[in-house]
MIDOSE-1310 file (N, C-alpha, C; in nm, 2 decimals, decimal comma, always signed):
residues 245
xxxx	+12,95/+9,35/+10,66/+12,87/+9,39/+10,82/+12,80/+9,27/+10,82; +12,78/+9,29/+10,93/+12,56/+9,20/+10,93/+12,45/+9,36/+10,95; +12,37/+9,33/+10,88/+12,26/+9,38/+10,90/+12,15/+9,35/+10,95; +12,08/+9,47/+11,12/+11,98/+9,37/+11,16/+11,89/+9,48/+11,13
xxxx	+11,71/+9,49/+11,12/+11,62/+9,54/+11,04/+11,50/+9,51/+11,24; +11,56/+9,64/+11,30/+11,41/+9,66/+11,40/+11,33/+9,68/+11,38; +11,19/+9,73/+11,47/+11,08/+9,73/+11,45/+11,05/+9,81/+11,63; +11,04/+10,00/+11,55/+11,07/+10,05/+11,77/+10,91/+10,11/+11,71
xxxx	+10,86/+10,19/+11,87/+10,74/+10,20/+11,92/+10,85/+10,31/+11,95; +10,75/+10,38/+11,98/+10,83/+10,57/+12,04/+10,70/+10,65/+12,07; +10,72/+10,70/+12,18/+10,70/+10,83/+12,22/+10,71/+11,00/+12,18; +10,64/+11,04/+12,03/+10,81/+11,13/+12,07/+10,79/+11,29/+12,14
xxxx	+10,67/+11,29/+12,27/+10,69/+11,40/+12,32/+10,85/+11,40/+12,32; +10,85/+11,52/+12,32/+10,95/+11,59/+12,41/+11,11/+11,52/+12,25; +11,05/+11,49/+12,17/+11,18/+11,44/+12,15/+11,12/+11,56/+11,96; +11,26/+11,65/+11,94/+11,22/+11,68/+11,83/+11,25/+11,66/+11,67
xxxx	+11,14/+11,49/+11,66/+11,14/+11,39/+11,49/+11,20/+11,30/+11,61; +11,23/+11,23/+11,39/+11,31/+11,15/+11,38/+11,45/+11,18/+11,40; +11,50/+11,23/+11,29/+11,60/+11,29/+11,26/+11,69/+11,41/+11,30; +11,84/+11,31/+11,31/+11,90/+11,41/+11,37/+11,97/+11,52/+11,40
xxxx	+11,97/+11,61/+11,51/+11,99/+11,76/+11,49/+12,06/+11,80/+11,55; +12,16/+11,90/+11,54/+12,24/+11,98/+11,62/+12,24/+12,00/+11,81; +12,17/+12,07/+11,81/+12,17/+12,11/+11,95/+11,98/+12,05/+12,00; +11,92/+11,93/+11,97/+11,82/+11,88/+12,03/+11,74/+11,79/+11,98
xxxx	+11,71/+11,72/+12,11/+11,68/+11,62/+12,12/+11,66/+11,49/+12,05; +11,67/+11,41/+11,93/+11,57/+11,33/+11,90/+11,53/+11,21/+11,89; +11,49/+11,12/+11,73/+11,49/+10,92/+11,83/+11,66/+10,93/+11,78; +11,71/+10,94/+11,66/+11,76/+10,94/+11,54/+11,95/+10,86/+11,65
xxxx	+11,94/+11,03/+11,76/+12,02/+11,00/+11,86/+12,04/+10,96/+11,95; +11,87/+10,96/+12,03/+11,91/+10,83/+12,09/+11,93/+10,66/+12,07; +11,83/+10,70/+11,92/+11,87/+10,57/+11,96/+12,03/+10,46/+11,84; +12,11/+10,55/+11,85/+12,22/+10,55/+11,78/+12,31/+10,57/+11,93
xxxx	+12,29/+10,65/+12,01/+12,38/+10,66/+12,11/+12,35/+10,49/+12,22; +12,25/+10,45/+12,20/+12,22/+10,32/+12,18/+12,33/+10,21/+12,16; +12,28/+10,20/+12,09/+12,39/+10,08/+11,97/+12,51/+10,19/+11,99; +12,56/+10,24/+12,07/+12,74/+10,35/+12,07/+12,77/+10,23/+12,20
xxxx	+12,59/+10,23/+12,31/+12,70/+10,14/+12,36/+12,78/+10,04/+12,42; +12,74/+9,98/+12,22/+12,75/+9,77/+12,34/+12,84/+9,78/+12,21; +12,79/+9,86/+12,10/+12,85/+9,83/+12,00/+13,03/+9,90/+11,95; +13,11/+9,83/+11,93/+13,26/+9,95/+11,84/+13,19/+10,03/+11,66
xxxx	+13,19/+10,07/+11,70/+13,20/+10,19/+11,55/+13,11/+10,29/+11,50; +13,07/+10,28/+11,60/+12,93/+10,41/+11,63/+12,83/+10,38/+11,57; +12,79/+10,31/+11,50/+12,73/+10,27/+11,40/+12,57/+10,40/+11,37; +12,56/+10,34/+11,22/+12,46/+10,48/+11,19/+12,31/+10,38/+11,17
xxxx	+12,19/+10,48/+11,19/+12,07/+10,39/+11,17/+11,98/+10,47/+11,05; +11,88/+10,41/+10,99/+11,75/+10,45/+10,89/+11,69/+10,39/+10,89; +11,58/+10,49/+10,86/+11,51/+10,43/+10,97/+11,35/+10,49/+10,85; +11,28/+10,39/+10,82/+11,13/+10,39/+10,69/+11,07/+10,51/+10,73
xxxx	+11,06/+10,58/+10,82/+11,00/+10,74/+10,83/+11,08/+10,84/+10,90; +11,08/+10,95/+10,84/+11,11/+11,03/+10,97/+11,01/+11,15/+10,96; +11,01/+11,08/+11,04/+10,87/+11,15/+11,17/+10,91/+11,29/+11,29; +10,79/+11,34/+11,27/+10,82/+11,51/+11,27/+10,82/+11,54/+11,44
xxxx	+10,84/+11,59/+11,49/+10,87/+11,66/+11,63/+10,74/+11,57/+11,68; +10,72/+11,52/+11,77/+10,62/+11,51/+11,89/+10,53/+11,38/+11,84; +10,55/+11,33/+11,71/+10,52/+11,24/+11,69/+10,51/+11,09/+11,70; +10,46/+11,00/+11,71/+10,48/+10,93/+11,77/+10,49/+10,80/+11,60
xxxx	+10,56/+10,69/+11,74/+10,60/+10,56/+11,68/+10,48/+10,44/+11,66; +10,44/+10,30/+11,64/+10,41/+10,19/+11,65/+10,44/+10,13/+11,60; +10,51/+10,09/+11,53/+10,56/+10,04/+11,44/+10,68/+10,04/+11,30; +10,79/+10,18/+11,37/+10,89/+10,22/+11,30/+10,94/+10,13/+11,33
xxxx	+11,02/+10,09/+11,14/+11,10/+10,01/+11,15/+11,30/+10,09/+11,10; +11,38/+10,05/+11,10/+11,53/+10,08/+11,06/+11,64/+10,00/+11,04; +11,73/+10,02/+10,93/+11,78/+9,92/+10,95/+11,97/+9,95/+11,06; +12,01/+9,90/+11,10/+12,15/+9,92/+11,11/+12,26/+9,83/+11,11
xxxx	+12,41/+9,86/+11,04/+12,51/+9,74/+11,04/+12,62/+9,76/+11,11; +12,64/+9,67/+11,18/+12,69/+9,62/+11,32/+12,87/+9,60/+11,30; +12,93/+9,62/+11,36/+13,08/+9,54/+11,29/+13,13/+9,39/+11,32; +13,01/+9,35/+11,44/+13,05/+9,16/+11,42/+12,89/+9,09/+11,47
xxxx	+12,94/+8,94/+11,46/+12,73/+8,89/+11,45/+12,71/+8,89/+11,57; +12,61/+8,90/+11,59/+12,50/+8,91/+11,66/+12,43/+8,77/+11,68; +12,39/+8,72/+11,80/+12,22/+8,73/+11,82/+12,08/+8,83/+11,81; +12,02/+8,84/+11,71/+11,91/+8,89/+11,68/+11,89/+8,90/+11,86
xxxx	+11,83/+8,81/+11,97/+11,75/+8,81/+12,12/+11,90/+8,89/+12,18; +12,00/+8,94/+12,17/+12,09/+9,01/+12,27/+12,16/+9,12/+12,17; +12,05/+9,16/+12,09/+12,08/+9,30/+11,99/+11,96/+9,39/+12,07; +11,81/+9,30/+12,11/+11,70/+9,32/+12,10/+11,73/+9,39/+12,28
xxxx	+11,77/+9,29/+12,37/+11,85/+9,35/+12,51/+11,87/+9,47/+12,51; +11,95/+9,37/+12,43/+12,14/+9,52/+12,54/+12,07/+9,66/+12,44; +11,98/+9,71/+12,35/+11,92/+9,80/+12,29/+11,82/+9,84/+12,41; +11,70/+9,74/+12,44/+11,62/+9,82/+12,50/+11,62/+9,88/+12,63
xxxx	+11,74/+9,79/+12,70/+11,84/+9,77/+12,83/+11,92/+9,96/+12,83; +11,99/+9,96/+12,71/+12,03/+10,12/+12,72/+11,93/+10,21/+12,65; +11,86/+10,21/+12,59/+11,75/+10,34/+12,61/+11,69/+10,32/+12,69; +11,66/+10,30/+12,83/+11,59/+10,33/+12,94/+11,61/+10,43/+13,03
xxxx	+11,59/+10,56/+13,05/+11,47/+10,51/+13,08/+11,38/+10,63/+12,97; +11,40/+10,61/+12,82/+11,33/+10,68/+12,73/+11,22/+10,60/+12,66; +11,08/+10,69/+12,62/+11,03/+10,67/+12,58/+10,98/+10,55/+12,50; +11,11/+10,49/+12,41/+11,12/+10,41/+12,32/+11,16/+10,33/+12,36
xxxx	+11,17/+10,18/+12,25/+11,17/+10,05/+12,23/+11,16/+9,98/+12,10; +11,22/+9,87/+12,12/+11,21/+9,79/+12,01/+11,10/+9,69/+12,03; +11,08/+9,66/+11,93/+10,93/+9,51/+11,97/+10,99/+9,39/+11,82; +11,07/+9,43/+11,83/+11,11/+9,25/+11,77/+11,27/+9,31/+11,69
xxxx	+11,35/+9,25/+11,63/+11,47/+9,20/+11,60/+11,53/+9,12/+11,56; +11,58/+9,13/+11,37/+11,60/+8,98/+11,29/+11,76/+9,04/+11,20; +11,82/+8,92/+11,19/+11,90/+8,97/+11,11/+11,86/+8,94/+10,90; +11,90/+9,09/+10,81/+11,83/+9,02/+10,68/+11,96/+9,09/+10,59
xxxx	+11,89/+9,03/+10,43/+12,00/+9,04/+10,40/+12,05/+9,12/+10,36; +12,15/+9,21/+10,33/+12,21/+9,35/+10,33/+12,08/+9,47/+10,20; +12,07/+9,39/+10,10/+11,99/+9,45/+10,02/+11,86/+9,52/+10,09; +11,79/+9,49/+10,19/+11,67/+9,54/+10,28/+11,78/+9,68/+10,28
xxxx	+11,69/+9,79/+10,33/+11,74/+9,92/+10,32/+11,55/+9,97/+10,42; +11,60/+10,03/+10,53/+11,43/+10,07/+10,55/+11,33/+10,13/+10,47; +11,45/+10,28/+10,44/+11,33/+10,30/+10,37/+11,30/+10,29/+10,22; +11,37/+10,25/+10,10/+11,41/+10,25/+10,00/+11,35/+10,10/+10,03
xxxx	+11,33/+10,04/+10,07/+11,25/+9,91/+10,06/+11,06/+9,95/+10,08; +11,08/+9,94/+10,16/+10,85/+9,98/+10,19/+10,84/+9,99/+10,08; +10,70/+9,95/+10,09/+10,67/+9,93/+9,95/+10,52/+10,06/+10,03; +10,44/+10,04/+10,11/+10,33/+10,10/+10,18/+10,39/+10,16/+10,38
xxxx	+10,30/+10,24/+10,35/+10,28/+10,34/+10,54/+10,17/+10,37/+10,54; +10,15/+10,31/+10,69/+10,04/+10,33/+10,81/+10,04/+10,41/+10,86; +9,96/+10,54/+10,80/+9,96/+10,64/+11,01/+9,84/+10,59/+11,03; +9,87/+10,68/+11,15/+9,73/+10,59/+11,22/+9,67/+10,79/+11,32
xxxx	+9,61/+10,87/+11,33/+9,52/+11,01/+11,38/+9,43/+10,97/+11,46; +9,47/+11,01/+11,57/+9,36/+10,97/+11,65/+9,34/+11,11/+11,73; +9,16/+11,17/+11,72/+9,11/+11,36/+11,75/+9,04/+11,24/+11,88; +9,02/+11,31/+12,03/+8,99/+11,32/+12,09/+8,82/+11,35/+12,11
xxxx	+8,75/+11,30/+12,09/+8,60/+11,43/+12,03/+8,50/+11,41/+12,17; +8,58/+11,51/+12,30/+8,41/+11,49/+12,40/+8,50/+11,62/+12,43; +8,43/+11,68/+12,60/+8,42/+11,78/+12,64/+8,55/+11,80/+12,69; +8,59/+11,68/+12,80/+8,64/+11,63/+12,91/+8,82/+11,60/+12,80
xxxx	+8,88/+11,70/+12,91/+9,02/+11,67/+12,87/+9,09/+11,52/+12,88; +9,26/+11,53/+12,84/+9,26/+11,41/+12,81/+9,38/+11,40/+12,98; +9,35/+11,37/+13,04/+9,50/+11,31/+13,13/+9,56/+11,18/+13,12; +9,52/+11,10/+13,10/+9,61/+10,91/+13,04/+9,64/+11,00/+12,86
xxxx	+9,61/+11,10/+12,82/+9,65/+11,04/+12,67/+9,70/+11,21/+12,64; +9,71/+11,30/+12,79/+9,81/+11,42/+12,70/+9,93/+11,40/+12,65; +9,90/+11,50/+12,50/+10,06/+11,44/+12,44/+10,01/+11,33/+12,31; +9,92/+11,25/+12,34/+9,90/+11,14/+12,23/+9,76/+11,15/+12,17
xxxx	+9,67/+11,19/+12,19/+9,55/+11,26/+12,08/+9,53/+11,41/+12,09; +9,43/+11,42/+11,98/+9,45/+11,57/+11,93/+9,31/+11,63/+12,02; +9,29/+11,71/+12,12/+9,21/+11,74/+12,19/+9,11/+11,83/+12,14; +8,89/+11,75/+12,14/+8,91/+11,86/+11,98/+8,77/+11,89/+12,07
xxxx	+8,68/+11,94/+12,18/+8,62/+11,96/+12,31/+8,47/+12,02/+12,21; +8,48/+11,92/+12,16/+8,29/+11,92/+12,06/+8,31/+11,79/+12,01; +8,15/+11,79/+11,92/+8,10/+11,65/+11,91/+8,16/+11,63/+11,76; +8,19/+11,56/+11,73/+8,25/+11,58/+11,52/+8,14/+11,42/+11,43
xxxx	+8,15/+11,51/+11,35/+8,01/+11,38/+11,24/+8,15/+11,24/+11,17; +8,24/+11,18/+11,25/+8,27/+11,11/+11,22/+8,25/+11,04/+11,08; +8,06/+11,02/+11,03/+8,06/+10,96/+10,93/+8,02/+11,11/+10,76; +8,01/+11,20/+10,75/+8,08/+11,27/+10,72/+8,24/+11,34/+10,69
xxxx	+8,26/+11,31/+10,78/+8,45/+11,30/+10,72/+8,48/+11,21/+10,68; +8,37/+11,07/+10,68/+8,44/+10,97/+10,62/+8,36/+11,04/+10,46; +8,31/+11,02/+10,45/+8,25/+11,04/+10,25/+8,30/+11,15/+10,27; +8,39/+11,27/+10,31/+8,47/+11,37/+10,23/+8,60/+11,27/+10,16
xxxx	+8,66/+11,23/+10,31/+8,79/+11,15/+10,27/+8,84/+11,04/+10,13; +8,70/+10,99/+10,15/+8,75/+10,92/+10,04/+8,76/+10,98/+9,92; +8,69/+11,12/+9,89/+8,76/+11,22/+9,78/+8,93/+11,26/+9,79; +8,94/+11,16/+9,88/+9,13/+11,16/+9,82/+9,24/+11,01/+9,77
xxxx	+9,11/+10,99/+9,77/+9,23/+10,79/+9,77/+9,22/+10,80/+9,65; +9,38/+10,81/+9,56/+9,41/+10,76/+9,38/+9,48/+10,83/+9,41; +9,47/+10,80/+9,31/+9,61/+10,96/+9,20/+9,56/+11,10/+9,22; +9,65/+11,24/+9,30/+9,54/+11,32/+9,29/+9,73/+11,39/+9,32
xxxx	+9,71/+11,53/+9,26/+9,83/+11,65/+9,33/+9,76/+11,73/+9,47; +9,87/+11,67/+9,50/+9,84/+11,74/+9,72/+9,86/+11,86/+9,73; +9,88/+11,85/+9,65/+9,95/+12,05/+9,68/+9,84/+12,14/+9,74; +9,74/+12,13/+9,80/+9,68/+12,13/+9,88/+9,76/+12,10/+10,01
xxxx	+9,75/+12,01/+10,05/+9,78/+11,95/+10,17/+9,91/+11,88/+10,17; +10,01/+12,05/+10,18/+10,13/+11,98/+10,11/+10,20/+12,13/+10,20; +10,31/+12,06/+10,27/+10,39/+12,22/+10,37/+10,48/+12,23/+10,25; +10,51/+12,37/+10,28/+10,52/+12,43/+10,16/+10,68/+12,54/+10,17
xxxx	+10,72/+12,43/+10,30/+10,88/+12,36/+10,28/+10,90/+12,19/+10,19; +10,75/+12,15/+10,19/+10,78/+11,99/+10,11/+10,95/+11,99/+10,04; +11,01/+11,90/+10,04/+11,09/+11,88/+9,92/+11,11/+11,75/+9,89; +10,94/+11,66/+9,81/+10,95/+11,64/+9,76/+10,96/+11,70/+9,57
xxxx	+10,98/+11,55/+9,49/+10,97/+11,67/+9,36/+10,82/+11,72/+9,28; +10,81/+11,60/+9,35/+10,59/+11,60/+9,32/+10,50/+11,57/+9,34; +10,40/+11,67/+9,37/+10,32/+11,73/+9,45/+10,17/+11,58/+9,41; +10,21/+11,52/+9,37/+10,19/+11,37/+9,26/+10,17/+11,29/+9,40
xxxx	+10,08/+11,26/+9,47/+10,06/+11,08/+9,58/+9,99/+11,04/+9,53; +9,95/+10,89/+9,52/+9,87/+10,79/+9,57/+9,82/+10,77/+9,68; +9,70/+10,74/+9,66/+9,68/+10,80/+9,88/+9,55/+10,64/+9,83; +9,57/+10,52/+9,93/+9,52/+10,40/+9,90/+9,44/+10,39/+10,01
xxxx	+9,48/+10,44/+10,13/+9,37/+10,41/+10,15/+9,32/+10,56/+10,28; +9,18/+10,59/+10,31/+9,12/+10,70/+10,39/+9,04/+10,73/+10,52; +9,03/+10,63/+10,59/+8,92/+10,56/+10,68/+8,94/+10,63/+10,82; +8,84/+10,69/+10,86/+8,75/+10,75/+10,94/+8,66/+10,65/+11,05
xxxx	+8,67/+10,63/+11,12/+8,56/+10,60/+11,22/+8,60/+10,62/+11,32; +8,46/+10,63/+11,44/+8,45/+10,61/+11,57/+8,44/+10,51/+11,61; +8,55/+10,54/+11,78/+8,58/+10,40/+11,91/+8,53/+10,51/+12,02; +8,44/+10,51/+12,04/+8,37/+10,60/+12,14/+8,43/+10,71/+12,22
xxxx	+8,45/+10,75/+12,27/+8,51/+10,90/+12,22/+8,57/+10,96/+12,13; +8,66/+10,84/+12,10/+8,81/+10,90/+12,00/+8,72/+10,85/+11,85; +8,78/+10,93/+11,78/+8,77/+10,93/+11,60/+8,93/+10,88/+11,57; +8,92/+10,76/+11,52/+9,03/+10,68/+11,42/+9,02/+10,76/+11,26
xxxx	+9,13/+10,79/+11,25/+9,18/+10,83/+11,05/+9,29/+10,75/+11,09; +9,26/+10,66/+10,97/+9,39/+10,53/+10,92/+9,41/+10,61/+10,76; +9,51/+10,62/+10,75/+9,60/+10,68/+10,63/+9,73/+10,59/+10,52; +9,76/+10,52/+10,44/+9,83/+10,47/+10,38/+9,83/+10,47/+10,22
xxxx	+9,91/+10,45/+10,24/+10,09/+10,52/+10,08/+10,18/+10,47/+10,06; +10,18/+10,42/+9,98/+10,34/+10,40/+9,94/+10,44/+10,55/+10,03; +10,43/+10,64/+10,01/+10,44/+10,71/+10,06/+10,37/+10,82/+10,03; +10,47/+10,99/+10,13/+10,34/+11,09/+10,20/+10,43/+11,19/+10,18
xxxx	+10,38/+11,35/+10,08/+10,42/+11,44/+10,10/+10,43/+11,51/+10,31; +10,54/+11,60/+10,32/+10,57/+11,68/+10,43/+10,43/+11,71/+10,46; +10,37/+11,70/+10,57/+10,28/+11,69/+10,66/+10,17/+11,71/+10,64; +10,19/+11,62/+10,51/+10,05/+11,55/+10,45/+9,91/+11,52/+10,51
xxxx	+9,93/+11,41/+10,61/+9,85/+11,35/+10,68/+9,73/+11,43/+10,73; +9,82/+11,52/+10,87/+9,80/+11,63/+10,93/+9,80/+11,76/+10,88; +9,75/+11,79/+10,76/+9,68/+11,80/+10,64/+9,57/+11,79/+10,68; +9,56/+11,72/+10,58/+9,43/+11,61/+10,56/+9,37/+11,61/+10,68
xxxx	+9,36/+11,57/+10,82/+9,36/+11,56/+10,87/+9,27/+11,65/+10,98; +9,30/+11,78/+10,97/+9,28/+11,99/+10,97/+9,15/+11,93/+10,90; +9,18/+11,95/+10,76/+9,05/+11,96/+10,69/+8,97/+11,84/+10,71; +8,93/+11,75/+10,72/+8,86/+11,69/+10,78/+8,79/+11,69/+10,94
xxxx	+8,87/+11,76/+11,00/+8,81/+11,81/+11,13/+8,71/+11,95/+11,11; +8,72/+12,02/+10,98/+8,62/+12,13/+10,95/+8,46/+11,99/+10,86; +8,49/+12,00/+10,78/+8,42/+11,88/+10,80/+8,32/+11,80/+10,89; +8,43/+11,75/+10,98/+8,34/+11,71/+11,14/+8,24/+11,84/+11,21
xxxx	+8,28/+11,95/+11,25/+8,23/+12,02/+11,27/+8,08/+12,06/+11,17; +8,10/+12,06/+11,06/+7,97/+12,10/+10,97/+8,02/+12,23/+10,90; +8,13/+12,32/+10,97/+8,14/+12,35/+10,87/+8,22/+12,36/+10,76; +8,25/+12,26/+10,66/+8,26/+12,28/+10,56/+8,21/+12,15/+10,47
xxxx	+8,18/+12,13/+10,41/+8,07/+11,96/+10,33/+8,19/+11,93/+10,29; +8,17/+11,73/+10,27/+8,25/+11,71/+10,19/+8,30/+11,74/+10,06; +8,20/+11,77/+9,93/+8,22/+11,91/+9,85/+8,28/+12,00/+9,84; +8,26/+12,04/+9,96/+8,42/+12,18/+10,04/+8,57/+12,15/+9,99
xxxx	+8,57/+11,98/+10,06/+8,69/+11,97/+10,09/+8,76/+11,85/+9,98; +8,61/+11,83/+9,89/+8,74/+11,81/+9,78/+8,72/+11,92/+9,64; +8,69/+11,96/+9,75/+8,70/+12,13/+9,64/+8,84/+12,27/+9,70; +8,90/+12,17/+9,77/+9,04/+12,27/+9,79/+9,11/+12,11/+9,79
xxxx	+9,12/+12,03/+9,73/+9,15/+11,90/+9,74/+9,20/+11,90/+9,55; +9,07/+11,99/+9,50/+9,15/+12,00/+9,33/+9,14/+12,20/+9,29; +9,12/+12,23/+9,42/+9,20/+12,35/+9,37/+9,38/+12,42/+9,43; +9,48/+12,25/+9,44/+9,58/+12,27/+9,41/+9,64/+12,36/+9,47
xxxx	+9,63/+12,38/+9,57/+9,65/+12,60/+9,70/+9,67/+12,57/+9,82; +9,77/+12,57/+9,82/+9,76/+12,55/+9,97/+9,72/+12,61/+10,08; +9,65/+12,75/+10,05/+9,63/+12,79/+10,12/+9,47/+12,78/+10,12; +9,39/+12,71/+10,03/+9,25/+12,61/+10,11/+9,22/+12,54/+10,20
xxxx	+9,36/+12,49/+10,23/+9,40/+12,38/+10,36/+9,31/+12,45/+10,46; +9,25/+12,40/+10,60/+9,27/+12,42/+10,63/+9,35/+12,38/+10,73; +9,36/+12,41/+10,96/+9,44/+12,41/+10,95/+9,52/+12,31/+11,01; +9,62/+12,33/+11,07/+9,65/+12,15/+11,03/+9,67/+12,16/+11,14
xxxx	+9,64/+11,98/+11,15/+9,64/+11,90/+11,28/+9,79/+11,90/+11,39; +9,80/+11,94/+11,47/+9,89/+11,86/+11,56/+9,98/+11,78/+11,54; +10,07/+11,75/+11,64/+10,23/+11,66/+11,56/+10,10/+11,46/+11,70; +10,03/+11,58/+11,79/+10,06/+11,50/+11,90/+9,99/+11,32/+11,87
xxxx	+9,84/+11,37/+11,75/+9,76/+11,26/+11,76/+9,86/+11,09/+11,68; +9,91/+11,20/+11,55/+9,96/+11,10/+11,47/+10,04/+10,97/+11,53; +10,07/+10,89/+11,46/+10,15/+10,75/+11,50/+10,16/+10,69/+11,37; +10,27/+10,66/+11,38/+10,37/+10,60/+11,23/+10,31/+10,45/+11,25
xxxx	+10,19/+10,38/+11,21/+10,16/+10,24/+11,25/+10,22/+10,16/+11,21; +10,29/+10,15/+11,09/+10,36/+10,01/+11,02/+10,41/+10,03/+10,90; +10,47/+9,98/+10,87/+10,63/+9,97/+10,74/+10,57/+9,84/+10,66; +10,54/+9,81/+10,58/+10,51/+9,74/+10,47/+10,62/+9,67/+10,40
x	+10,67/+9,56/+10,36/+10,74/+9,50/+10,32/+10,74/+9,43/+10,16
């Protein structure tokens, strides 16, 4: 069976995450139903990352095995046609070797988190940014974030229901920068714990507000205690930006 790799972007608002649910709409369900409308065999798809409810993607990667050999462009066109009017679309499609796996072949995952740091609420970007109606010190947030680089026990920033076998992860990048009224946080690692990025962002916000010093963030990390984590950031501002192979 020929295997295809597609890159997707989607607005996660109104979906209960990537993974198929019994009675709730999911990105995976919508994607598989789109394939089923023009392919036989009810193809199933595998994604590079299982984004949570309300989380968006700029560069989610999936693979799918189909019962016949299609030109990638025809798959691309048919797939996007059958996803209308949902806020999900493929940005590329290519034929790949059957050894390629969207999840297990990935060497890195890049996430972007957007905070809108201004008094006025967002109109055009509602549900696509975390609106924090007060000033944040991006430089202090960045200084604190550097303490999390490298390999650490991230128990403090790990969801209590995380199914990973170990809390040890290696964070390759955690940058904080201001772009106009927005603050961008970019996190890169081979893989992440459940809710790790949103937990890190929630605690870094406390640094930006001046409620924590960078040393307090470092102490929370070293404590390896979930109760030391700041309030977790909402899903609205989180994007799976890119997957590296």
